[in-house]
C-alpha positions in Angstrom: -92.9 -111.2 -72.4 -93.4 -115.0 -72.7 -96.6 -116.2 -74.2 -98.1 -116.9 -70.7 -97.2 -113.5 -69.3 -98.5 -111.8 -72.5 -101.9 -113.4 -72.0 -102.0 -112.1 -68.4 -101.4 -108.5 -69.3 -104.5 -106.5 -68.9 -104.6 -104.0 -71.7 -106.9 -101.0 -71.0 -109.5 -100.8 -73.7 -112.5 -98.6 -74.4 -114.7 -97.4 -72.7 -112.4 -95.3 -70.6 -112.2 -91.9 -69.1 -111.1 -89.3 -71.7 -109.0 -87.5 -69.1 -107.3 -90.1 -66.8 -107.8 -93.3 -68.8 -109.6 -95.1 -66.0 -111.5 -98.0 -67.6 -115.2 -98.1 -67.2 -116.8 -101.5 -66.5 -119.9 -100.7 -68.6 -120.3 -99.0 -71.9 -121.0 -95.3 -71.4 -123.5 -93.6 -73.7 -122.6 -90.0 -72.9 -120.2 -88.5 -75.4 -118.3 -86.9 -72.5 -116.8 -90.1 -71.1 -115.3 -88.6 -67.9 -115.1 -90.6 -64.6 -116.5 -89.3 -61.4 -113.0 -88.5 -60.0 -112.2 -86.2 -63.0 -115.6 -84.6 -62.8 -115.3 -83.7 -59.1 -111.5 -82.9 -58.8 -109.6 -80.5 -60.9 -106.9 -82.3 -62.9 -103.7 -80.5 -63.8 -103.4 -82.2 -67.1 -105.6 -82.6 -70.2 -105.2 -86.3 -70.8 -103.2 -89.3 -69.8 -102.8 -92.5 -71.9 -102.5 -95.7 -70.0 -101.6 -99.0 -71.7 -102.1 -101.6 -68.9 -104.1 -102.1 -65.8 -101.6 -102.7 -63.0 -101.2 -106.3 -62.1 -98.4 -108.6 -60.9 -97.1 -109.2 -64.4 -96.8 -105.6 -65.5 -95.5 -104.7 -62.0 -92.7 -107.2 -62.3 -91.8 -105.9 -65.8 -91.7 -102.3 -64.6 -89.6 -103.3 -61.7 -87.2 -105.2 -63.9 -87.0 -102.2 -66.3 -86.4 -99.6 -63.6 -84.3 -101.6 -61.0 -82.7 -104.5 -62.8 -81.3 -102.8 -65.9 -83.7 -104.5 -68.3 -83.6 -101.4 -70.4 -84.6 -103.2 -73.6 -88.2 -103.1 -72.2 -88.2 -99.3 -73.0 -88.6 -100.2 -76.7 -91.5 -102.6 -76.0 -93.3 -100.1 -73.8 -92.9 -97.4 -76.5 -94.2 -99.7 -79.2 -97.3 -100.5 -77.2 -97.8 -96.9 -76.4 -97.5 -96.0 -80.1 -100.2 -98.6 -81.0 -102.8 -96.7 -79.0 -101.5 -93.2 -78.9 -99.9 -92.4 -82.3 -102.6 -89.9 -83.3 -102.5 -88.2 -79.9 -98.7 -87.9 -80.2 -99.0 -86.5 -83.7 -101.5 -83.8 -82.5 -100.1 -82.9 -79.1 -98.1 -79.7 -78.5 -95.4 -81.3 -76.4 -94.4 -84.5 -74.7 -92.8 -83.7 -71.3 -90.5 -86.4 -69.9 -91.0 -86.8 -66.1 -87.6 -86.4 -64.4 -86.2 -88.4 -61.5 -84.1 -86.8 -58.8 -80.4 -86.6 -59.6 -79.5 -89.0 -56.6 -81.8 -91.6 -58.1 -80.3 -91.0 -61.5 -76.8 -91.6 -60.1 -77.9 -94.9 -58.6 -80.0 -96.1 -61.5 -77.8 -94.7 -64.3 -80.9 -93.8 -66.5 -84.3 -92.2 -66.4 -86.8 -94.7 -67.5 -89.1 -92.0 -69.0 -86.3 -90.8 -71.2 -85.6 -94.3 -72.5 -89.2 -94.8 -73.5 -89.5 -91.3 -75.0 -86.5 -91.8 -77.2 -88.3 -94.8 -78.9 -91.3 -92.6 -79.7 -89.3 -90.8 -82.4 -91.0 -87.5 -81.9 -89.6 -84.0 -82.2 -92.1 -82.8 -79.6 -90.3 -84.4 -76.7 -88.9 -81.9 -74.1 -86.4 -83.5 -71.7 -85.8 -80.6 -69.4 -89.1 -78.8 -69.0 -89.3 -79.7 -65.3 -86.8 -80.5 -62.6 -87.2 -83.0 -59.7 -86.1 -80.9 -56.7 -87.0 -83.2 -53.8 -85.8 -86.8 -53.4 -88.9 -88.3 -51.9 -89.1 -91.9 -50.7 -90.0 -94.6 -53.2 -93.7 -94.6 -54.3 -93.8 -98.4 -55.0 -95.8 -99.3 -51.8 -97.8 -96.1 -51.4 -101.5 -95.7 -52.0 -102.7 -93.1 -54.6 -103.4 -90.6 -51.8 -100.0 -91.1 -50.3 -98.3 -90.8 -53.7 -100.0 -87.5 -54.4 -98.9 -86.1 -51.0 -95.4 -87.5 -51.4 -95.0 -85.6 -54.7 -96.2 -82.2 -53.4 -93.6 -79.5 -54.1 -91.3 -82.1 -55.8 -91.0 -80.5 -59.2 -89.8 -77.1 -60.6 -91.1 -76.1 -64.0 -89.0 -73.8 -66.2 -91.8 -72.4 -68.3 
């Protein structure tokens, strides 16, 4: 990132939801820092870790990484992830790499999640725990609700 773009990245900082990493606008006194969405809807994960709020700068970087073969960004994303999640990585049971459908893999030639995971240098990474069985349309321009619907019945887990 150039100096100007680096300044425009919006890093997610505390306070944030302990489950989904959604940032709170105000300091939360309650020790259970959980957002309303995670309180009211069952989540199928224990925790997510998010580095950036989505904006034009990070969106362009992600697009360059995934669609314009700027795979060197995997190392940068992994380094930033390690800065905030090193202790979680050390204490987690597994790190599951999210697969892409084999047709997308043929076109793209790499799975971006695998490239990032390889830079985490962890023996807890499982590359083949789940399989992407449906090749849904791209999620780039979908809302959160549309993305969730689009992903229904898309994966097969082996365990």
